[in-house]
C-alpha positions in Angstrom: 113.7 69.5 51.5 114.5 66.0 52.7 115.9 67.4 56.0 112.8 69.6 56.4 110.6 66.5 56.2 112.6 64.6 58.9 111.1 64.3 62.3 113.2 65.4 65.3 114.4 61.9 66.0 115.1 61.1 62.4 117.2 64.3 62.1 119.3 63.2 65.1 119.8 59.8 63.4 120.7 61.5 60.1 123.2 63.8 61.8 124.8 60.8 63.6 124.9 58.9 60.3 126.5 61.9 58.5 129.1 62.2 61.3 129.9 58.5 61.0 130.4 58.7 57.2 132.3 62.0 57.2 135.2 62.3 59.7 135.5 66.0 58.7 132.2 66.7 60.4 131.7 66.7 64.2 129.6 68.1 67.0 130.8 70.0 70.0 130.0 72.9 72.3 133.5 74.2 72.9 134.2 76.6 70.1 137.5 78.6 69.8 136.7 82.0 68.3 140.0 83.8 68.6 142.5 81.9 66.4 142.4 84.3 63.5 146.2 84.2 63.3 145.9 80.7 61.9 144.3 82.1 58.7 147.2 84.4 58.1 149.6 81.5 58.6 147.8 79.5 55.9 147.7 82.5 53.6 151.5 82.7 53.9 151.8 79.0 53.0 149.6 79.7 49.9 152.0 82.4 48.7 155.0 80.1 49.2 153.3 77.1 47.4 151.3 78.1 44.4 151.5 74.6 43.0 148.9 73.3 45.5 146.8 76.3 46.4 146.4 77.8 43.0 146.4 74.8 40.7 144.3 72.4 42.7 141.9 74.4 44.8 141.5 77.3 47.1 142.6 76.1 50.6 141.6 79.2 52.5 137.9 78.4 53.0 138.8 75.0 54.4 141.2 76.4 56.9 138.9 79.2 58.1 138.5 79.4 61.9 134.8 80.2 61.4 133.9 77.0 63.2 130.6 78.2 64.4 127.9 77.5 61.8 126.1 80.6 60.5 122.8 79.4 62.0 124.5 79.6 65.5 125.5 83.2 65.2 123.3 86.1 66.5 120.3 86.3 64.3 116.8 87.3 65.4 115.2 84.9 62.9 116.2 81.9 65.0 114.7 83.0 68.3 116.0 81.7 71.6 117.7 78.7 69.9 120.6 78.2 72.3 118.7 78.5 75.6 116.1 75.8 75.1 116.7 72.2 75.7 113.1 71.1 75.5 111.4 67.9 76.6 112.7 64.6 75.3 110.8 61.4 75.6 113.0 59.1 73.5 114.5 56.7 76.1 112.2 53.7 75.7 112.3 50.9 73.1 109.8 50.4 70.3 106.9 48.0 70.5 108.5 45.5 68.2 111.8 45.6 70.1 109.9 45.0 73.3 108.4 41.9 71.7 111.7 40.6 70.3 113.4 41.1 73.7 110.9 38.6 75.2 111.7 35.9 72.7 114.6 34.7 74.8 112.0 33.6 77.4 110.4 31.3 74.9 111.7 27.8 74.1 112.6 28.1 70.4 115.2 26.1 68.5 117.6 27.6 66.0 115.1 27.1 63.1 112.2 28.6 64.9 114.0 31.8 66.0 114.2 33.5 62.6 110.6 32.6 61.9 109.5 34.1 65.2 111.5 37.3 64.4 109.7 37.5 61.0 106.3 37.0 62.6 106.9 39.7 65.1 107.8 42.0 62.2 104.4 41.2 60.7 102.5 42.4 63.8 101.0 45.9 63.4 101.1 48.7 66.0 97.7 47.6 67.3 99.2 44.2 68.2 97.5 42.2 65.4 98.7 39.9 62.6 96.6 41.2 59.7 98.1 39.0 57.0 97.1 35.4 56.3 99.3 32.6 57.4 99.8 31.5 53.8 101.1 35.0 52.8 103.6 35.1 55.6 104.8 31.6 54.9 105.3 32.5 51.2 107.2 35.6 52.2 109.4 33.5 54.5 110.2 31.3 51.5 110.9 34.0 49.0 112.6 36.6 51.1 114.3 34.6 53.8 114.7 31.2 52.1 113.0 29.6 55.0 110.6 26.7 54.2 108.1 25.8 56.9 104.8 23.9 56.9 101.6 25.4 58.2 101.4 23.3 61.3 104.9 24.3 62.5 104.1 27.9 61.6 101.0 27.9 63.8 102.9 26.4 66.7 105.4 29.3 66.6 102.5 31.9 66.5 100.9 30.1 69.5 104.2 30.6 71.4 104.4 34.3 70.4 100.9 34.7 71.7 102.3 34.0 75.2 104.2 37.2 75.1 103.1 40.5 76.7 101.0 42.4 76.3 98.2 39.7 76.5 96.3 39.4 73.2 99.3 40.2 71.0 99.7 38.4 67.7 95.9 37.7 67.3 94.5 37.6 63.8 91.2 39.2 64.7 89.3 40.8 67.7 87.7 37.6 68.7 91.0 35.8 69.0 92.5 38.8 70.8 89.8 38.8 73.5 90.0 35.1 74.0 93.8 35.2 74.4 93.3 37.8 77.2 90.5 35.9 78.9 92.6 32.7 78.9 95.2 34.6 80.9 92.8 36.1 83.4 92.1 34.7 86.8 89.1 32.5 86.4 85.7 33.4 87.9 82.1 32.8 87.0 81.8 35.8 84.7 85.2 35.5 83.0 84.3 31.9 82.1 80.9 33.0 80.9 82.5 35.9 78.9 84.8 33.4 77.2 81.9 31.1 76.4 79.9 34.0 74.9 82.7 35.3 72.7 83.6 31.8 71.5 80.1 30.8 70.5 78.2 34.0 70.0 80.7 36.6 69.0 78.5 38.1 66.2 75.6 38.7 68.6 78.0 40.1 71.2 79.7 42.5 68.8 76.3 43.7 67.5 75.1 44.2 71.0 72.1 41.9 70.7 71.8 41.7 74.4 68.3 40.2 74.6 69.4 37.3 72.4 72.4 36.6 74.6 70.3 36.6 77.7 67.9 34.1 76.2 70.7 31.9 74.7 72.7 31.7 77.9 69.8 31.8 80.3 71.1 34.8 82.2 69.5 37.9 83.5 70.4 41.5 82.8 72.6 41.9 85.9 74.6 38.8 84.9 75.1 40.2 81.4 76.3 43.5 82.9 78.9 41.7 85.0 80.0 39.8 81.8 80.3 43.0 79.9 82.3 44.5 82.8 84.8 41.6 82.5 85.2 42.2 78.8 85.5 46.0 79.3 88.7 45.3 81.2 90.2 43.7 78.1 92.2 45.7 75.6 90.9 45.4 72.0 94.3 46.9 70.8 96.9 45.2 72.9 99.7 46.9 71.1 98.0 50.2 71.3 98.7 50.9 75.0 102.4 50.1 74.6 102.9 51.5 71.1 101.0 54.6 72.0 103.2 55.0 75.1 106.3 54.4 73.0 105.0 56.8 70.4 104.5 59.5 73.0 107.8 58.8 74.7 109.6 58.9 71.4 108.4 62.4 70.7 111.1 65.0 70.8 109.4 68.3 70.0 111.0 70.5 67.4 109.4 73.6 69.0 108.8 74.9 72.5 106.0 77.4 73.2 105.8 79.4 76.4 103.5 82.2 77.5 105.4 85.0 79.2 103.6 88.1 80.5 100.7 87.4 78.2 102.8 87.0 75.1 103.7 83.9 73.1 107.4 82.9 73.0 108.3 80.1 70.5 111.7 78.7 70.1 113.5 75.8 68.4 114.5 72.8 70.6 118.2 72.9 71.2 118.3 69.1 71.5 117.6 69.0 67.8 120.2 71.6 66.9 123.6 70.0 67.7 126.6 72.2 67.4 128.0 71.1 64.1 131.5 72.1 63.1 134.4 71.2 60.8 136.8 68.8 62.5 140.0 70.5 63.8 141.9 67.2 63.0 141.1 67.5 59.3 142.2 71.2 59.3 145.5 70.1 60.9 146.0 67.4 58.4 145.4 69.8 55.5 147.8 72.3 57.2 150.5 69.6 57.4 150.2 68.8 53.7 150.4 72.5 52.8 153.5 73.0 54.9 155.3 70.1 53.2 157.6 71.6 50.6 158.0 68.3 48.7 154.5 67.2 47.7 154.1 63.7 46.2 151.3 62.5 44.1 149.8 60.6 47.0 149.8 63.8 49.1 147.9 65.6 46.4 145.4 62.8 46.3 145.0 63.1 50.1 144.5 66.8 49.8 141.7 66.3 47.3 140.1 63.6 49.5 140.2 66.0 52.5 138.7 68.7 50.3 135.8 66.5 49.3 135.1 65.7 53.0 135.3 69.3 54.0 133.0 70.3 51.1 130.4 67.7 52.2 130.7 68.8 55.9 130.1 72.5 55.0 127.2 71.6 52.7 125.5 69.5 55.4 126.0 72.3 58.0 124.4 74.7 55.5 121.5 72.4 54.8 120.7 71.9 58.5 120.9 75.7 58.9 118.3 76.2 56.2 116.1 73.6 57.8 116.0 75.5 61.0 115.2 78.7 59.2 112.3 77.1 57.4 111.0 75.5 60.6 111.3 78.8 62.5 109.5 80.9 59.9 106.7 78.3 59.6 106.1 77.8 63.3 106.0 81.5 63.9 103.4 82.0 61.2 101.3 79.1 62.6 101.5 80.4 66.2 100.5 83.9 65.1 97.6 82.6 63.0 96.3 80.6 65.9 97.2 83.1 68.5 93.9 83.0 70.4 94.1 79.2 70.8 97.7 79.2 72.0 97.0 81.9 74.6 94.0 80.0 76.0 94.3 76.3 75.0 90.6 76.4 74.1 90.2 74.3 70.9 87.0 76.2 70.1 89.2 79.2 69.3 91.1 77.4 66.6 90.6 79.2 63.3 90.1 77.5 60.0 93.6 77.2 58.5 94.9 75.5 55.4 98.4 75.0 54.1 97.9 77.8 51.6 97.3 80.3 54.4 100.7 79.8 55.9 102.5 79.4 52.6 101.3 82.8 51.5 102.1 84.4 54.8 105.8 83.4 54.7 106.1 83.2 50.9 107.0 79.5 50.7 105.7 76.6 48.6 102.7 74.7 49.9 104.7 71.5 49.7 107.3 72.9 52.1 104.6 73.8 54.7 103.2 70.3 54.3 106.6 68.7 55.0 107.0 70.8 58.1 103.4 70.3 59.5 103.3 66.6 58.8 106.0 65.3 61.2 106.8 68.2 63.6 105.6 68.6 67.2 105.3 71.6 69.4 105.5 71.5 73.2 102.8 73.8 74.5 101.4 74.4 78.0 98.5 72.2 76.9 100.6 69.2 75.9 102.8 68.1 73.0 100.9 68.7 69.7 101.3 67.6 66.1 101.4 70.7 63.9 99.2 69.2 61.2 96.4 68.9 63.8 96.1 72.7 63.8 95.1 72.7 60.1 91.5 72.3 59.2 88.9 73.3 56.6 86.4 75.9 57.6 82.7 76.5 57.2 80.1 79.1 58.0 78.0 78.9 61.1 74.4 80.1 61.2 75.5 83.6 62.0 77.8 83.7 59.0 81.1 83.4 61.0 83.9 81.2 59.9 84.4 78.2 62.2 86.9 75.4 62.1 85.9 71.8 61.5 88.0 71.1 64.6 85.6 73.2 66.7 82.6 71.3 65.2 84.3 67.9 65.9 84.9 68.9 69.5 81.3 69.9 69.9 80.2 66.6 68.3 82.5 64.6 70.6 81.1 66.4 73.6 77.5 65.6 72.6 78.2 61.9 72.0 80.1 61.6 75.3 77.2 63.1 77.2 74.4 61.1 75.5 72.3 58.6 77.3 74.0 55.3 76.4 70.7 53.4 76.8 69.3 55.5 73.9 72.4 56.7 71.9 71.8 59.5 69.3 71.5 58.7 65.6 73.4 60.7 63.1 70.2 62.5 62.2 69.6 63.6 65.8 73.2 64.6 66.1 72.8 66.8 63.1 69.8 68.5 64.6 71.5 69.1 67.9 74.5 70.7 66.1 72.1 72.9 64.2 70.7 74.1 67.5 74.2 75.0 68.5 74.7 77.0 65.3 76.4 74.5 63.1 74.5 73.6 60.0 76.1 70.2 59.2 74.5 67.5 57.0 73.9 64.0 58.3 76.4 62.5 55.9 79.1 64.9 57.2 78.1 64.0 60.8 78.8 60.3 59.9 82.2 61.2 58.5 83.2 63.3 61.6 81.9 60.6 63.9 84.0 58.0 62.3 87.1 60.2 62.4 86.5 60.7 66.1 86.3 56.9 66.6 82.7 56.6 67.6 80.6 53.7 66.1 77.0 54.1 64.9 74.3 54.6 67.6 73.4 50.9 67.7 76.9 49.9 68.7 77.2 52.7 71.3 74.3 51.3 73.2 74.9 50.0 76.8 72.8 48.2 79.3 
């Protein structure tokens, strides 16, 4: 179950870790499938040496030439596993590594460097420091044994705020925008934008445009140009980079193709390395078996090798079970949402909950949840997270089951096309959805709107 829950990249890391810890396990593509005579040789040795083979353990399974894991053998339940390499986007560094790599460009002494590292670790994926200075300073003292006063701490944060992307390490949106404006080329409207954000940020964030025009003695056109300057800033400076890193770090577990009007789904070969038992360990065991005079240390060595071989075989088995679970689950999902995967039209997504798939393939709901939560599928319409295909359902006016995803897409379309001078209230949005056949309460509209990332009507207003 732990392996099922791992994402594609985490599985790769787990396999590499297992190989590093267990020398009896290795990966490779060149398998020898015709050395069955070796098995007979070792069987002969067993007959000649009952002391080791009979009293200690059965050597035969560990000397088997069946190097190809079961999950690699011909089996229809694994689809076209060996022929797909899939897309990999895992070549770039993470957002925090990107920041740490820039530290060498800052002038930091040996005492400031560990503090700067710790501060960067406190920056979230949006690029903000959400914790108070006092909390971080306390953590430095208790976890790193680093004592620093507040003024020195603030100086280091100021240096970190010089890193790219502009606006990083801000404590709030106001500071984030000001950091970016400070690094922009100065012109009349960027200077005015900085002045407005510094002195009237509350009115600005609430879009009280008339008050701003009166306070700064500017007309509507000047305010539009100021807003245009601000619109070029990034309210989530880490978002652009971490979003890119997130996308580039996705290695899909599944690959979906449409061939002759039919759906073909396969597991990504990149995530199924060819695991096998190390030949070196087999040869070591063979050497011990052939030795007629076995010492105590040799017996201990054989037991050690057995433990490593046991662990390697168990791990290969566990990975095989993971692939089987993934394959059964993805096929059930693709079949359930067949109309969507054939067309790419999200309005054709059917209401689907974990229980639907669990019952279809006779597995526990928790297993389906583990698969859906962290697995991606490469489709003709982009790389998608499996859990995004799950949604509750409701009846439309005609009594048909519709997915909440379909309702959200319709709501998103209405808001995107609204007159920004007169944005629609939640009540009006509810009425428009009813006209389209979706009977959704105003409170539910508010919940969906927030999930889609749209603010209330007042904050969507533009000049």
